C-alpha positions in Angstrom: 110.9 -72.6 147.0 112.3 -71.9 144.2 114.8 -68.8 143.1 114.4 -66.6 140.8 116.9 -66.8 138.3 117.6 -64.2 134.8 117.2 -67.2 132.6 114.2 -68.6 134.8 112.7 -64.5 134.1 114.0 -64.4 130.7 112.5 -68.4 129.6 108.6 -66.9 131.4 108.2 -63.6 129.7 109.3 -65.5 126.6 106.5 -68.1 128.0 103.7 -65.7 128.0 101.6 -63.9 125.1 102.9 -60.9 123.8 100.4 -58.1 124.9 100.1 -56.5 121.0 100.1 -52.6 120.9 98.4 -50.6 117.9 101.0 -48.9 116.0 101.4 -46.0 116.9 102.5 -42.3 114.6 106.5 -41.4 114.6 107.5 -39.1 117.4 108.2 -35.7 116.3 111.7 -36.2 117.4 112.1 -39.6 115.4 110.8 -38.6 111.4 113.6 -38.1 109.0 113.3 -34.0 108.3 114.8 -34.7 104.8 112.2 -37.1 104.2 109.6 -34.9 105.6 111.2 -31.8 103.6 111.0 -33.9 100.7 107.5 -34.8 100.5 106.4 -30.9 100.7 108.6 -30.6 97.9 106.7 -33.2 95.7 103.4 -31.8 97.2 103.2 -28.3 95.1 104.7 -29.7 92.0 101.5 -32.3 92.2 99.5 -29.4 92.6 100.5 -27.7 90.0 100.9 -30.2 87.7 97.1 -31.1 88.4 95.6 -27.5 88.2 97.0 -26.8 84.8 95.3 -30.9 84.3 92.0 -29.9 86.2 91.7 -26.3 84.9 91.5 -27.4 80.7 90.3 -30.5 78.3 91.9 -33.3 79.1 93.6 -33.3 75.5 95.0 -29.9 76.2 97.7 -31.6 79.2 100.1 -32.9 76.4 98.7 -30.2 73.4 98.3 -26.9 75.4 97.2 -25.7 71.5 94.1 -27.6 71.4 92.8 -25.3 74.4 94.2 -22.1 73.2 97.2 -20.2 71.5 99.8 -20.8 72.6 102.3 -17.6 73.0 104.0 -15.4 75.8 103.2 -16.6 79.5 100.6 -19.5 78.2 104.0 -20.9 76.3 106.4 -20.0 79.6 103.8 -21.7 82.3 103.4 -25.0 79.8 107.4 -25.6 79.2 108.3 -24.8 82.6 105.2 -27.5 83.7 106.8 -30.2 80.8 110.2 -29.2 82.0 110.4 -29.3 85.8 107.5 -30.7 86.7 105.5 -33.3 84.2 105.9 -36.4 86.3 108.9 -35.2 88.8 107.4 -35.0 91.5 105.3 -38.1 91.0 108.4 -40.2 90.8 109.6 -37.8 93.9 106.3 -39.1 96.1 106.1 -43.2 94.6 109.9 -43.1 95.8 108.3 -41.3 99.3 105.9 -43.7 99.4 107.6 -46.6 99.4 110.7 -45.0 101.6 107.8 -44.7 104.5 106.3 -48.2 104.2 110.4 -49.7 104.3 110.8 -47.6 107.4 107.1 -48.6 109.0 108.0 -52.1 108.3 111.4 -52.3 109.9 110.3 -49.8 112.7 107.6 -52.7 112.7 110.1 -56.1 112.8 112.4 -53.9 115.0 109.2 -54.4 117.6 109.6 -58.3 117.4 106.1 -58.1 115.4 105.7 -58.8 112.7 104.5 -56.4 108.9 102.8 -58.1 106.9 99.4 -57.3 108.3 100.0 -53.7 109.0 100.9 -53.4 105.7 98.0 -55.4 104.6 95.8 -54.1 106.3 97.3 -50.5 105.6 96.9 -50.9 102.0 93.8 -52.3 102.2 92.6 -48.8 103.2 94.5 -46.7 101.1 92.9 -49.1 98.3 89.8 -48.7 100.0 89.9 -44.8 99.6 91.9 -44.7 96.0 88.7 -46.5 94.8 86.2 -44.0 96.5 87.8 -41.4 95.6 87.9 -43.2 91.9 84.2 -43.9 91.4 82.1 -40.8 93.6 84.7 -38.4 92.1 86.3 -38.3 89.7 84.4 -40.7 87.6 81.1 -38.5 88.9 83.2 -34.8 87.1 83.9 -37.2 84.0 80.4 -38.3 83.6 79.2 -34.7 83.7 82.3 -33.6 81.2 81.5 -36.5 78.9 77.6 -35.1 79.0 78.0 -31.7 78.6 80.3 -32.4 76.1 77.8 -35.1 73.9 75.5 -32.0 74.4 77.9 -29.4 72.4 78.8 -32.1 69.6 74.8 -32.8 68.9 74.3 -28.7 68.3 77.6 -28.6 66.5 75.4 -31.7 64.1 72.0 -30.1 64.4 73.8 -26.4 62.9 76.1 -28.3 60.4 73.1 -30.3 59.7 70.1 -27.9 58.7 69.4 -27.0 55.2 71.1 -24.2 53.8 68.6 -20.6 53.5 
């Protein structure tokens, strides 16, 4: 009868196929508080700029005089957004996304697995959600807005073409 030694056990364990465990979310005690706080800081900034973008015609995002006057509180809100929020929070959020990918792949590699399949599956789902969002929400609202603008311009043309009475 063969005696079991630690080296024999480790060789036998290495020869057995390893059961793949499904990736799990990070436990709350393992979360990096500074990253979570920065993410919580970036989201309201993106929301602020999106509210400004969705509430006006698209040209007014860069030139607010297209939508109305630019005096007093209107100017202060626009200037604050341009100086402190525009593209800054998207940059922070993008860096956090990259840091999240790095942390996820590092964690998977540390467990002895290859992270590529998980990464590509995750990117595939995000791509699918982005395409659905873009086609179902954004394009629908854009087509509604364009048809409204087209109807308005037709009315304007018709009024301008009327013969003088």
